[in-house]
C-alpha positions in Angstrom: -12.9 34.0 -35.5 -10.7 30.9 -35.4 -9.4 29.7 -32.3 -5.7 28.8 -32.2 -4.7 25.4 -33.6 -3.0 23.3 -30.4 0.3 21.5 -31.0 2.4 19.1 -30.0 5.6 19.5 -28.2 6.3 15.9 -27.7 6.0 13.0 -29.4 6.3 9.1 -28.6 6.4 7.2 -31.3 7.3 2.9 -32.6 5.5 2.0 -29.6 3.1 -0.6 -28.9 0.7 1.4 -26.6 -2.6 0.2 -24.9 -4.4 3.6 -23.4 -6.4 1.7 -21.3 -9.0 4.1 -23.1 -12.3 1.7 -24.6 -12.2 4.4 -28.0 -8.7 4.3 -28.8 -7.6 1.3 -26.9 -4.4 0.7 -29.1 -1.8 3.1 -31.0 1.4 3.3 -32.0 1.8 6.9 -31.0 1.7 9.7 -28.7 1.0 13.2 -29.0 1.6 15.6 -26.4 0.9 19.0 -25.3 1.5 20.8 -22.3 2.4 17.9 -19.9 -1.5 16.1 -21.2 -2.3 14.0 -23.9 -3.3 15.2 -27.1 -4.5 12.1 -29.0 -3.6 8.6 -29.7 -3.3 6.8 -33.2 -0.5 5.8 -36.1 2.5 7.6 -36.1 1.6 9.3 -39.7 -1.0 11.0 -37.3 0.3 12.0 -34.4 3.6 13.9 -36.8 0.9 15.9 -38.4 0.0 17.6 -35.3 3.7 18.6 -33.9 4.6 21.8 -33.5 7.6 23.1 -35.0 10.7 21.8 -32.2 8.9 19.2 -30.6 10.5 16.5 -28.9 10.1 13.2 -30.9 11.0 10.3 -28.4 11.7 6.4 -30.2 10.0 3.8 -28.0 12.0 1.1 -29.7 8.7 -1.0 -30.6 8.5 -1.4 -26.6 4.9 -1.6 -24.2 3.9 1.6 -23.6 0.9 1.9 -20.7 -0.4 4.5 -18.5 1.2 5.4 -15.3 0.8 2.6 -12.4 -1.2 4.0 -9.4 -0.4 2.0 -5.7 -3.4 2.3 -4.0 -2.4 1.4 -0.4 1.5 2.3 0.5 3.0 3.8 3.4 5.4 6.2 1.3 6.3 8.9 3.7 7.3 5.8 6.4 8.4 3.9 4.5 10.7 6.0 3.0 12.0 7.3 6.4 12.3 3.5 7.8 14.6 2.7 5.0 16.7 6.0 5.5 17.6 5.9 8.9 17.6 1.7 9.8 19.5 -1.0 9.0 17.7 -3.5 6.4 16.3 -7.0 8.1 14.4 -8.1 5.3 16.7 -10.9 4.4 17.1 -12.0 8.5 15.6 -15.5 8.8 16.6 -15.7 12.4 17.7 -13.6 16.0 21.2 -14.5 14.7 21.0 -12.5 11.5 18.8 -9.8 13.2 22.3 -9.2 15.7 24.7 -9.7 13.3 22.8 -7.1 10.7 21.8 -4.6 14.2 25.4 -4.4 15.2 26.6 -4.0 11.5 24.6 -1.3 11.6 25.2 0.3 15.2 29.0 0.6 14.5 28.4 2.9 11.1 26.9 5.8 13.3 26.8 7.2 16.7 23.5 8.4 16.4 21.5 7.6 19.9 19.2 5.1 18.8 19.8 2.2 16.4 16.6 1.2 14.3 16.4 -2.1 12.5 13.0 -2.5 10.2 11.2 -4.9 7.7 11.9 -8.3 9.6 9.4 -10.8 9.0 6.8 -11.8 11.5 6.3 -15.0 10.5 9.5 -15.9 11.3 10.6 -13.7 14.0 8.1 -13.3 16.7 7.6 -12.9 20.9 8.9 -16.6 21.1 12.5 -16.1 19.2 13.3 -12.0 19.3 13.2 -10.0 22.7 15.3 -7.0 24.5 18.0 -10.3 25.5 18.3 -10.5 21.6 18.5 -7.3 20.9 21.0 -5.8 24.1 23.7 -8.8 22.1 24.0 -6.6 19.2 23.3 -2.9 20.7 24.0 -3.4 24.5 25.1 0.9 25.2 22.3 2.8 23.8 18.4 2.1 22.7 17.7 0.1 19.8 14.3 -0.8 18.0 13.2 -3.4 15.6 10.1 -3.0 13.4 8.4 -5.6 11.2 7.8 -5.1 7.8 3.7 -5.5 8.8 4.5 -2.9 11.4 2.3 -4.7 13.7 5.2 -5.8 15.7 8.4 -4.7 16.9 11.2 -5.0 19.6 13.2 -3.5 21.2 15.9 -3.7 24.0 16.6 -3.2 27.2 18.0 0.5 27.6 15.3 1.7 25.2 12.6 0.0 27.6 15.0 2.1 30.4 15.2 5.1 28.2 10.8 4.7 27.9 10.1 3.6 31.2 8.9 0.5 29.7 8.3 -1.6 33.1 6.1 -4.1 34.8 4.0 -1.1 36.2 3.2 0.2 32.3 -0.5 -0.6 31.9 -0.8 -2.0 27.5 -2.3 1.0 25.5 -5.7 0.4 23.9 -5.7 -2.2 21.1 -1.7 -2.7 22.2 0.0 -5.8 24.0 3.3 -5.4 25.5 4.8 -9.2 25.5 5.5 -10.1 29.4 7.2 -13.2 30.9 5.7 -15.4 33.4 6.9 -12.6 36.7 5.2 -9.9 33.7 8.2 -8.3 32.9 8.1 -6.4 29.3 10.0 -9.2 27.1 10.2 -6.5 24.8 8.6 -7.2 22.1 5.5 -5.6 20.7 2.0 -6.0 19.0 -0.2 -3.2 17.3 -0.7 -0.2 19.4 1.8 -1.1 21.2 4.2 0.1 18.7 2.5 3.2 18.2 3.4 4.1 22.2 6.7 3.6 21.7 7.2 5.7 18.4 5.6 8.6 19.9 7.9 8.3 22.9 11.1 7.7 21.3 13.3 10.8 19.5 11.2 12.3 16.7 12.8 12.5 12.9 13.3 16.2 11.9 10.6 17.2 8.8 14.3 17.4 7.1 14.8 13.7 7.4 10.8 12.7 6.9 11.2 14.7 3.6 14.4 13.0 2.5 12.5 9.3 3.0 10.0 11.5 0.1 13.1 11.7 -1.9 14.0 8.4 -2.1 10.3 6.2 -1.7 9.5 8.4 -4.9 12.5 7.8 -6.8 12.0 4.2 -5.6 8.4 4.7 -6.8 8.8 5.8 -10.5 11.5 3.3 -11.0 9.4 0.6 -11.0 6.5 2.4 -13.0 4.7 4.0 -10.3 3.4 7.6 -11.0 0.5 7.7 -8.3 0.0 6.6 -4.8 -2.7 6.4 -2.0 -0.2 6.8 1.3 -2.9 4.6 2.9 -2.1 6.0 6.6 -1.6 9.6 7.4 -1.9 12.2 10.2 -0.5 15.9 10.8 3.0 15.5 10.3 2.4 13.5 7.1 0.3 16.5 5.4 2.9 19.1 6.5 5.6 17.2 4.9 3.8 16.4 1.4 2.3 20.0 1.8 5.8 21.4 2.2 6.9 19.6 -0.5 4.0 20.3 -3.2 4.0 23.4 -2.0 8.0 23.4 -3.7 7.2 21.5 -6.7 9.2 18.0 -5.1 6.7 15.5 -6.0 7.1 13.2 -8.3 4.2 10.8 -7.9 0.4 11.8 -7.6 0.0 11.3 -4.4 -3.8 11.0 -2.3 -4.1 10.0 1.1 -6.3 8.9 3.4 -6.8 10.3 7.4 -6.1 8.3 10.5 -9.2 8.2 12.4 -8.8 6.4 16.0 -11.2 4.5 18.2 -13.3 6.5 21.0 -13.1 9.8 18.9 -16.6 10.9 18.6 -18.0 11.6 15.1 -18.5 14.7 15.1 -15.1 15.7 16.1 -13.5 13.3 14.3 -15.2 14.3 10.7 -14.4 18.1 12.2 -10.8 17.1 12.8 -10.2 15.4 9.5 -12.6 18.0 7.9 -9.6 20.4 8.8 -7.1 18.1 7.4 -8.9 18.2 4.2 -8.9 21.8 3.3 -5.5 21.9 4.0 -4.3 19.0 1.5 -5.9 20.2 -1.8 -2.6 20.4 -4.2 -2.7 19.3 -7.9 -0.1 16.5 -6.4 -1.0 15.9 -2.7 -4.6 15.5 -1.8 -6.3 14.0 1.5 -9.4 12.6 0.8 -10.5 9.7 2.9 -10.7 8.5 6.7 -8.5 5.5 7.1 -9.6 2.5 9.8 -8.3 -0.2 11.0 -10.6 -3.1 12.2 -8.0 -5.9 12.9 -4.2 -6.5 13.2 -2.5 -9.3 11.6 -2.5 -13.0 11.6 0.7 -13.6 12.7 0.3 -12.2 16.4 -3.6 -13.6 16.3 -5.2 -10.1 16.1 -7.3 -10.7 12.8 -10.6 -10.6 13.8 -12.7 -13.6 12.9 -16.4 -14.3 12.6 -15.5 -18.0 14.2 -12.6 -19.1 16.8 -9.7 -19.5 15.1 -9.6 -23.2 15.0 -6.2 -24.2 16.4 -5.5 -25.8 20.0 -4.8 -22.4 21.5 -8.0 -21.2 20.2 -10.0 -17.8 20.8 -10.0 -14.4 18.5 -9.3 -11.0 18.1 -12.3 -8.3 19.0 -12.9 -5.5 15.6 -11.1 -2.8 17.1 -14.4 -0.2 16.3 -17.5 -1.2 18.9 -20.4 -1.7 16.6 -21.9 1.5 18.2 -18.7 3.5 17.0 -19.0 1.9 13.2 -22.6 2.6 13.1 -22.1 6.7 14.2 -18.5 7.1 12.2 -19.2 5.6 8.7 -22.5 7.5 8.2 -21.1 10.7 8.9 -18.1 10.3 7.2 -19.9 8.9 4.3 -22.3 12.0 4.7 -19.5 14.9 4.4 -18.0 12.6 1.0 -15.5 11.2 2.4 -14.1 7.7 1.2 -13.1 5.1 3.6 -10.6 2.9 3.3 -10.6 0.5 6.1 -8.0 -2.8 6.9 -9.5 -6.2 7.5 -7.4 -9.0 7.7 -10.1 -11.4 8.8 -13.4 -12.6 7.7 -14.9 -10.5 11.0 -13.0 -7.3 10.1 -14.5 -7.5 6.8 -18.1 -8.4 8.0 -18.3 -5.4 9.9 -16.9 -2.9 7.7 -19.6 -3.8 4.8 -22.0 -3.9 7.5 -21.2 0.1 8.3 -20.8 0.8 4.6 -24.3 -0.7 3.7 -25.3 1.6 6.5 -23.6 4.5 5.2 -25.9 4.4 1.8 -28.9 3.6 3.6 -28.8 6.6 5.3 -27.3 8.9 2.7 -28.3 7.2 -0.2 -25.7 5.6 -2.8 -22.5 7.6 -4.5 -19.9 7.3 -6.7 -17.5 7.1 -2.6 -15.7 4.0 -3.6 -15.1 3.0 -0.5 -12.6 0.7 0.3 -11.6 -2.9 2.1 -7.5 -3.1 2.2 -6.0 -6.8 2.0 -8.8 -9.2 2.5 -6.9 -11.9 3.7 -10.0 -14.1 5.3 -13.7 -13.7 3.8 -16.7 -15.4 4.3 -18.7 -16.6 0.9 -21.7 -15.3 1.7 -19.6 -11.3 1.7 -18.7 -12.2 -1.3 -21.0 -10.5 -3.7 -21.8 -7.7 -1.1 -19.2 -6.0 -2.4 -20.3 -5.1 -5.9 -24.1 -4.7 -4.8 -22.2 -2.0 -2.4 -19.9 -0.2 -4.8 -17.2 -1.2 -2.6 -13.8 -1.5 -3.4 -11.2 -4.6 -3.1 -7.8 -3.3 -2.6 -5.6 -6.3 -2.1 -2.1 -7.2 -2.4 -1.5 -10.2 -4.5 2.0 -10.7 -3.8 0.7 -11.9 0.0 -1.4 -15.3 -2.0 1.7 -17.4 -2.4 1.7 -21.0 -0.1 5.1 -18.8 2.0 5.3 -19.2 6.2 3.3 -16.3 6.7 0.1 -18.6 5.0 1.4 -22.1 5.4 2.7 -21.9 8.5 0.6 -19.1 10.5 -2.6 -18.6 8.6 -4.2 -21.9 7.5 -2.9 -23.6 11.0 -4.8 -20.6 12.6 -7.7 -19.6 11.1 -8.5 -24.3 9.6 -8.7 -25.9 6.4 -12.5 -24.9 5.7 -12.1 -21.1 5.8 -8.6 -20.9 4.3 -10.4 -22.0 1.3 -11.1 -18.1 1.1 -8.4 -16.7 1.6 -7.4 -13.9 -0.9 -10.3 -14.8 -2.7 -9.2 -12.4 -5.8 -10.8 -14.3 -8.5 -14.1 -15.2 -6.5 -14.3 -11.6 -5.9 -13.7 -10.6 -9.6 -16.3 -13.0 -10.9 -18.9 -11.8 -8.2 -18.1 -8.2 -10.4 -16.0 -6.6 -7.6 -13.9 -3.8 -8.8 -10.4 -5.0 -7.5 -7.5 -2.5 -7.3 -3.4 -4.0 -6.9 -1.8 -2.3 -4.7 1.9 -3.2 -2.5 1.2 -2.1 1.0 5.0 -1.2 1.3 7.1 -1.3 3.2 5.2 -4.9 4.0 6.8 -6.2 0.8 8.4 -5.0 -2.6 6.8 -1.9 -4.4 7.6 -3.8 -7.7 4.0 -3.9 -9.4 5.7 -6.4 -12.3 6.6 -8.7 -9.7 3.3 -8.5 -7.6 1.0 -9.6 -10.8 3.4 -12.0 -11.8 1.9 -13.7 -8.8 -1.7 -12.5 -8.7 -1.6 -14.5 -12.0 0.5 -17.6 -10.8 -0.6 -18.0 -7.2 3.1 -18.8 -6.9 6.6 -16.7 -5.7 9.0 -16.1 -8.3 11.4 -18.3 -9.9 14.5 -17.8 -7.5 12.1 -18.1 -4.3 10.0 -21.1 -2.8 9.6 -23.9 -5.5 6.0 -24.4 -3.9 2.3 -25.3 -5.2 0.1 -22.3 -6.1 -2.2 -21.3 -3.7 -5.9 -22.0 -4.9 -5.3 -21.2 -8.6 -8.9 -20.7 -8.9 -8.4 -17.6 -7.4 -5.8 -16.4 -9.7 -5.9 -12.7 -11.9 -5.0 -12.1 -15.6 -3.2 -10.0 -17.0 -5.8 -7.7 -18.0 -7.4 -7.8 -14.6 -3.7 -7.2 -12.7 -3.3 -4.1 -15.7 -6.4 -2.3 -15.2 -5.9 -2.9 -11.4 -2.6 -0.8 -11.5 -4.2 1.8 -14.1 -7.7 2.6 -14.7 -9.4 1.2 -12.3 -6.6 2.3 -9.6 -7.3 6.0 -10.4 -10.7 5.1 -10.4 -10.4 4.5 -6.9 -8.7 7.5 -5.6 -10.7 9.6 -7.3 -8.4 11.0 -9.7 -9.9 9.3 -13.4 -10.5 12.3 -14.9 -6.5 13.1 -14.9 -4.7 9.7 -15.0 -5.4 6.0 -15.3 -5.4 5.7 -19.3 -3.7 7.3 -22.0 -7.3 9.3 -22.8 -6.8 13.2 -24.8 -7.4 15.8 -22.1 -5.4 13.6 -19.1 -2.4 13.9 -17.6 0.9 12.5 -19.6 1.8 9.7 -17.2 3.1 6.5 -18.7 5.8 4.3 -18.5 7.7 2.4 -21.3 8.7 -1.0 -20.2 11.6 -3.7 -21.9 9.0 -6.5 -22.6 5.9 -7.2 -23.9 4.0 -8.2 -20.3 0.7 -9.5 -22.1 2.8 -11.7 -24.3 5.6 -13.4 -22.1 5.8 -16.4 -20.2 4.0 -15.3 -16.5 6.9 -16.7 -14.9 8.9 -14.1 -16.2 6.8 -10.8 -15.6 8.5 -10.1 -12.5 12.0 -9.4 -14.3 10.7 -6.6 -16.1 12.0 -3.5 -15.9 10.8 0.0 -16.3 13.2 1.5 -19.6 11.1 5.1 -18.8 8.4 6.2 -16.8 7.0 9.9 -17.4 5.1 12.5 -15.2 3.0 15.2 -17.0 5.3 14.9 -19.8 8.7 14.4 -18.2 10.9 12.0 -17.5 10.8 11.1 -14.0 12.9 7.8 -14.2 14.9 6.7 -17.4 14.4 7.4 -20.9 14.0 6.4 -24.4 
């Protein structure tokens, strides 16, 4: 008895397809059946697989790629902040913050007024304070949060509502900036931001859901079909699970659950194991443990091996003591969690690698693909350790350009010698490290094509600053960038059996672009538009 022949219900023809599958790297047509890739090949071959009434989509000769994966993004929080806040992205001064916040406050009568995404390299504790925000919002609490989420500021009404006074102690791994008399100025560093967020009025689940709906549409518009939400707690799990059960997600979400300093390893593993058990959906999974090992250079919380090189000097300790890392990393590794670590300074990077090496020695090697994110600075001795330990470098290339956060903040603080290894992506790839690209949205744009352009040019876009490239020897190729958003990104998220390439049996997650990013001038890549994004064989953005 012969098995029934599988036929395609959708054909994509007249396309320049790069499948990212080494067995069939290029094709002109795809056959799709039940939301999955049936085959790739010539148009004639694919038409021969079409079932009766199959839909035929003409790509118009355009480039087709697997859907992109953003492997470090704050989808739920970013969507919510975008929906509830004034957009401060373009604010370059305290006066512009005041103007934007005053205008936004006039649009609603909610109890608090929020603003988000200001540039913490331009607006610091030196020029932003409660007194500044009081000029914009004098009559109710207000809070502005930097794009990096490591810095924020609240007004006097907010300090009063929260009970923040000179007697309030700094939270662990956080700091309330104070004046000469010890009174809080309103400016917040690191976990002081969290302290405020936990005490402010809490949004409803519906408000968070609306944020996810907005954010995933924004991601789909830019060709993103999969994300790794880089910080989830119980609320995030609850919202994503409800949306997965309701069939509302249009991006595939994997997530990394937060672990905080001081939590015993056994308790932390048990807590995350319960979260993992409650997050096993086709469209949403928790698979990893998230650690913050340091903060950012802008507020001098990057952990370096040696002290800072500027006149002020000093340093910042790794946020987890060595004995905690030695307990937590092997425990999570043994429980088959991926480990995902925020590391800006070279000291944080080394501590993370040491912990991962210890876990490997204790438990033996397995395809964990533990990840270190950001890697703004790295000691050259640690570069080969990524490949040796099977650790994935999760990088945000948009930051690798000679703008204020680098030229005015990072290089002066860290010094010229260590700055030879700032965003050393080329050196990592030459040392055979597996590199994935991501945005850290809402810290910066999630547009992968703007990110790819800077990864190749190490410069801002044409419409931005005209500056010299930042360490051009650290540039990536277009091939490395696309792999870092597709095949390697899917593998880093433990979902390469289902996505990452347009291979038979995998999900039909793909994008159609308006230009060939492999052939155009690299300085034009950032202008690329997504004509269609398809998830599981269904268009979730645009169409052809």
